[in-house]
C-alpha positions as CSV (number, residue, x, y, z in Angstrom):
1,M,-3.5,19.8,-13.8
2,R,-2.4,22.3,-10.5
3,I,-1.0,19.8,-8.0
4,F,0.3,20.3,-4.5
5,V,2.8,18.1,-2.6
6,L,1.9,18.5,0.9
7,A,5.6,18.2,2.8
8,L,5.9,17.6,5.9
9,E,8.8,17.6,8.4
10,G,10.6,13.7,8.3
11,L,9.1,12.8,5.6
12,F,10.3,9.7,3.5
13,D,12.6,11.4,0.8
14,T,12.2,9.0,-1.7
15,G,8.6,8.9,-2.0
16,L,8.8,12.8,-2.3
17,A,11.7,12.6,-5.2
18,V,9.7,9.8,-6.9
19,T,6.8,11.7,-7.0
20,L,8.5,14.9,-8.4
21,D,10.6,13.1,-10.6
22,A,7.8,11.3,-12.7
23,L,5.9,14.4,-12.6
24,G,8.9,16.3,-14.0
25,T,9.8,13.9,-16.5
26,A,6.1,13.8,-17.5
27,N,6.3,17.7,-18.6
28,G,9.1,17.2,-20.2
29,L,8.3,14.4,-22.4
30,A,4.8,16.1,-22.5
31,A,6.5,19.3,-24.5
32,R,9.0,17.3,-26.6
33,F,6.0,14.6,-27.7
34,A,3.0,15.9,-27.4
35,G,2.4,19.0,-28.1
36,G,3.5,20.5,-24.4
37,K,0.3,18.5,-23.0
38,P,-0.8,18.3,-20.5
39,R,1.0,20.2,-18.3
40,F,1.5,19.4,-14.4
41,D,2.1,22.4,-12.4
42,V,3.3,21.3,-9.1
43,S,4.2,23.4,-5.8
44,V,5.8,21.7,-2.5
45,L,3.9,22.7,0.2
46,G,4.6,22.7,4.0
47,M,3.5,23.6,7.5
48,R,6.4,25.3,8.5
49,R,8.9,27.5,6.4
50,T,11.8,24.9,6.7
51,V,11.0,21.2,6.1
52,R,13.2,18.3,6.4
53,T,13.1,15.0,5.3
54,S,14.0,11.9,7.1
55,Q,17.6,11.7,5.6
56,G,18.2,15.4,6.9
57,L,17.6,17.3,3.9
58,T,15.9,20.1,3.6
59,V,12.9,20.7,1.5
60,P,12.6,23.8,-0.8
61,V,8.6,24.8,0.2
62,T,6.5,27.2,-2.0
63,V,4.3,29.5,-0.7
64,V,1.3,29.7,-2.5
65,P,-0.9,33.2,-3.0
66,P,-3.7,33.2,-1.4
67,G,-7.0,32.5,-3.5
68,V,-5.4,29.2,-5.8
69,K,-6.5,26.4,-5.6
70,P,-5.4,22.9,-5.9
71,D,-6.9,20.3,-8.7
72,W,-5.1,17.4,-6.5
73,V,-3.4,17.2,-2.9
74,I,-0.6,14.5,-2.9
75,V,0.3,13.1,0.7
76,P,3.9,11.7,0.8
77,A,4.3,9.2,3.5
78,L,5.9,10.4,7.0
79,R,9.0,7.6,7.3
80,A,7.5,5.8,10.2
81,V,7.8,1.7,9.8
82,T,6.2,0.9,12.9
83,P,3.2,1.7,15.0
84,D,5.0,3.4,17.8
85,T,7.1,5.6,15.8
86,L,3.4,6.4,13.7
87,I,0.7,6.9,15.9
88,P,3.1,9.8,18.2
89,A,3.8,11.4,14.7
90,L,0.2,12.0,14.0
91,A,-0.2,13.5,17.0
92,R,1.9,16.1,16.2
93,K,0.9,19.8,15.5
94,D,1.8,20.0,12.2
95,V,0.4,16.9,11.2
96,Q,-2.8,18.1,12.6
97,E,-2.9,21.7,10.9
98,A,-2.2,19.2,7.7
99,K,-5.0,18.2,8.0
100,A,-7.3,21.1,8.8
101,R,-5.6,21.9,5.2
102,L,-6.4,19.2,3.2
103,L,-10.0,19.7,4.6
104,R,-10.2,22.6,3.4
105,W,-9.0,22.1,-0.2
106,H,-11.2,19.1,-0.7
107,A,-14.3,20.8,0.2
108,E,-12.7,23.1,-2.3
109,G,-12.9,20.9,-4.9
110,A,-9.6,19.6,-4.8
111,S,-9.4,15.9,-5.0
112,V,-6.4,14.1,-2.4
113,A,-3.9,11.2,-3.2
114,A,-1.6,9.5,-0.6
115,S,1.2,6.5,-0.6
116,C,1.9,4.5,2.3
117,I,2.3,6.3,5.5
118,G,0.4,9.6,3.2
119,T,-3.0,7.2,3.5
120,F,-3.2,7.6,7.3
121,L,-3.0,11.5,7.3
122,L,-5.9,11.3,4.9
123,A,-7.7,8.8,6.9
124,E,-7.6,10.8,10.2
125,A,-8.8,13.8,8.4
126,G,-12.0,11.7,7.8
127,L,-11.7,12.1,4.2
128,L,-11.9,7.8,3.6
129,D,-14.9,6.9,5.1
130,G,-17.0,4.9,3.8
131,Q,-14.2,4.6,0.5
132,E,-12.4,1.5,-0.3
133,A,-8.9,2.2,0.4
134,T,-5.6,0.9,0.5
135,T,-2.4,1.4,2.7
136,T,1.2,-0.1,3.6
137,W,0.1,-3.6,3.4
138,S,3.0,-3.8,7.0
139,M,0.4,-1.4,8.7
140,A,-2.6,-2.7,8.0
141,P,-3.7,-3.8,11.2
142,L,-3.1,-1.0,12.8
143,F,-4.9,1.3,9.9
144,R,-8.2,-1.3,10.2
145,Q,-8.3,-1.3,14.0
146,R,-7.7,2.9,13.9
147,Y,-10.8,3.5,10.9
148,P,-12.8,0.9,10.9
149,R,-14.7,2.5,9.0
150,I,-12.7,2.6,6.0
151,L,-13.1,-0.2,3.4
152,L,-9.5,-1.4,3.4
153,D,-7.7,-3.7,0.9
154,E,-4.1,-3.8,1.2
155,S,-4.1,-6.6,-1.2
156,R,-4.4,-3.9,-4.0
157,M,-1.9,-1.0,-5.0
158,L,-4.0,1.5,-6.0
159,V,-7.8,2.4,-5.3
160,P,-9.6,5.4,-7.0
161,S,-12.6,6.2,-4.6
162,A,-15.0,9.4,-4.6
163,V,-12.3,11.7,-2.8
164,G,-9.1,11.0,-5.2
165,V,-6.7,7.7,-4.7
166,T,-4.5,5.7,-2.5
167,A,-1.6,3.6,-3.3
168,G,0.6,1.4,-1.5
169,A,3.5,0.4,0.2
170,A,6.7,3.0,-0.1
171,M,7.0,2.5,-4.2
172,G,3.8,3.6,-4.2
173,H,4.5,6.1,-5.0
174,L,5.7,5.8,-8.0
175,D,2.7,3.9,-9.2
176,L,0.3,6.7,-7.5
177,A,2.6,9.6,-10.1
178,L,2.0,7.4,-13.2
179,W,-1.6,6.6,-12.1
180,L,-2.3,10.7,-12.2
181,I,-0.4,11.2,-15.6
182,R,-2.7,8.3,-17.0
183,Q,-5.9,10.3,-16.1
184,A,-4.6,13.0,-17.9
185,S,-2.4,11.7,-21.0
186,P,-2.3,8.0,-21.3
187,E,0.2,8.4,-24.1
188,V,2.3,10.4,-22.0
189,A,1.8,7.8,-19.2
190,S,3.2,5.0,-21.6
191,L,6.6,7.7,-22.1
192,V,7.2,8.1,-18.5
193,S,6.9,4.5,-17.9
194,R,9.4,3.6,-21.1
195,Y,12.0,6.5,-20.1
196,L,12.0,5.8,-16.2
197,L,11.3,1.2,-16.3
198,A,8.1,1.7,-14.4
199,D,5.0,-0.5,-14.6
200,L,1.9,0.1,-12.9
201,R,1.5,-2.6,-10.5
202,S,-1.9,-3.8,-9.8
203,A,-1.3,-5.8,-6.5
204,Q,0.7,-5.4,-3.3
205,A,-0.2,-9.0,-2.4
206,P,2.7,-10.5,-3.6
207,Y,5.5,-8.8,-1.5
208,I,3.0,-8.8,2.0
209,I,4.8,-11.1,4.4
210,P,2.1,-13.1,6.5
211,N,3.8,-13.1,9.9
212,H,5.1,-9.8,10.1
213,L,0.9,-8.8,10.0
214,A,0.2,-11.4,12.7
215,Q,3.0,-9.8,15.2
216,S,0.0,-7.1,15.6
217,D,-1.9,-9.6,17.9
218,P,-1.1,-12.3,20.1
219,L,-4.0,-14.1,19.5
220,I,-3.2,-14.3,15.8
221,R,0.8,-14.3,16.4
222,R,0.1,-17.7,18.3
223,F,-2.8,-18.6,15.4
224,E,0.1,-18.1,12.8
225,Q,2.2,-20.6,14.3
226,W,0.2,-23.6,14.7
227,A,-1.5,-23.1,11.3
228,R,2.0,-23.2,10.2
229,A,2.9,-26.1,11.8
230,R,-0.3,-28.0,10.0
231,L,-0.4,-27.0,6.5
232,R,-0.2,-30.3,5.2
233,E,-3.1,-30.9,7.2
234,G,-6.9,-30.0,6.2
235,F,-8.0,-26.5,8.4
236,S,-10.5,-26.7,11.0
237,L,-11.4,-23.7,12.7
238,D,-12.9,-25.7,16.4
239,E,-9.2,-27.5,16.2
240,A,-7.4,-24.3,15.9
241,A,-9.7,-22.2,18.8
242,E,-9.5,-25.2,20.7
243,A,-5.6,-25.2,20.5
244,L,-5.3,-21.4,20.8
245,G,-7.6,-21.2,24.0
246,A,-9.9,-19.2,22.1
247,S,-13.6,-20.0,20.8
248,P,-14.4,-20.1,17.0
249,R,-16.2,-16.7,16.9
250,T,-13.1,-14.8,18.9
251,L,-10.7,-16.8,16.8
252,Q,-13.0,-15.7,13.3
253,R,-13.7,-12.1,14.9
254,R,-9.3,-11.4,15.5
255,C,-8.4,-12.5,12.2
256,T,-11.1,-10.2,10.3
257,A,-10.3,-7.1,12.9
258,V,-6.3,-7.8,12.2
259,L,-5.6,-9.3,8.9
260,G,-9.3,-8.2,7.3
261,K,-9.8,-12.0,6.3
262,S,-11.4,-15.3,8.0
263,P,-9.4,-18.1,9.6
264,L,-9.6,-20.4,6.5
265,A,-8.2,-17.7,4.2
266,Y,-5.2,-16.5,6.0
267,F,-4.3,-20.3,6.1
268,Q,-4.6,-20.4,2.7
269,H,-2.2,-17.3,2.0
270,L,-0.1,-19.5,4.7
271,R,0.2,-22.3,2.1
272,V,0.9,-20.2,-0.8
273,E,3.4,-17.8,0.6
274,H,5.1,-21.6,1.8
275,A,5.0,-23.2,-2.0
276,Q,6.6,-19.8,-3.0
277,S,9.8,-20.2,-0.9
278,L,9.9,-23.9,-1.8
279,L,9.3,-23.2,-5.4
280,H,12.2,-20.5,-4.9
281,G,14.6,-22.5,-3.3
282,S,13.8,-26.4,-2.7
283,G,14.6,-27.8,-5.9
284,L,10.9,-29.9,-5.6
285,D,8.6,-30.4,-8.2
286,V,5.3,-28.8,-8.8
287,E,3.5,-32.1,-7.2
288,A,6.1,-32.7,-4.7
289,I,5.7,-29.1,-3.3
290,A,1.7,-29.6,-3.5
291,A,1.4,-32.3,-1.3
292,E,4.0,-30.4,1.2
293,V,1.6,-27.4,1.8
294,G,-1.3,-29.6,1.6
295,Y,-3.2,-29.6,-1.5
296,A,-4.4,-33.0,-3.5
297,D,-2.1,-31.9,-6.7
298,G,0.1,-29.8,-8.6
299,A,-2.4,-28.4,-10.8
300,T,-4.7,-26.7,-7.9
301,L,-1.8,-25.0,-6.3
302,R,-0.4,-23.6,-9.7
303,T,-4.5,-22.2,-10.0
304,L,-3.7,-20.9,-6.8
305,L,-0.5,-18.8,-7.0
306,R,-1.6,-17.4,-10.6
307,Q,-5.1,-16.2,-8.5
308,R,-3.0,-14.9,-6.1
309,L,0.3,-13.7,-7.3
310,G,-0.7,-13.1,-10.5
311,R,2.4,-15.4,-11.7
312,G,2.5,-19.2,-12.8
313,V,5.2,-21.3,-11.7
314,R,7.7,-20.9,-14.5
315,D,7.4,-16.9,-13.6
316,L,8.1,-17.1,-9.8
317,R,11.7,-19.7,-10.5
318,A,12.5,-17.5,-13.1
319,E,12.7,-14.5,-10.5
320,L,16.1,-16.1,-9.1
321,R,18.0,-16.8,-11.8
């Protein structure tokens, strides 16, 4: 499998390194335990002769001979943690050139893959229009507003589609690399996972910080503050809208546009987040925590925690031991 890794100026060092390390480990383990197959032929390409990472390291860039076509192109993330830094980066000349190169490779039959901020480059190129995708959860509001034709689900860690695959925040680079290895050989992917002490994660949901998402929109920020003060009470869309000086329709529309969920779903998300916090540090039993976040009993809370976080009460409490 021929893989091109597209390195751009100011990329996230760990994203590039973990991608190359996982694929390199796969080659080494395949040679020793699987008869040399599969073999990942990996080349790191750049739009310039020299590429420097966000930490100032120089990346050795390969010049690919004309006519060599990749099976996969991987786009590691740029190091941009806020919209104010990301939006100017997307307008850079080298990024625009990378978009054109991606479109050409895809037209020639290559699949495309990206993690974290790298997914924005695929979206900018229009490659994800009409496709399901994920991205780094912290930039999901911007992604959703900037690319309304993409079916975004930032709660998922990996989302395969007709054009390739997208992965979630920063360490999603490792999940992406393991996923690619698994497509070629589940046996080798299992070996790599064990050697690197890394498992595929199915979801970003347990890592999402709701109030970070709310900061991107003034109305949603005020809604979050209103909701947190009323977690023990029942939710009413009409009451929330009246308190915020907005119509129910406006609140519903802004929540969907910014958060990708209804006001009620976000309210429930905040309840689960607070319950998780109480499980970690309050010493309260499950019944008392359920009452604190507005649920009738502990059984309901247990079910919701497992559904939304993929872990039960015992697992969540064990995390801090």
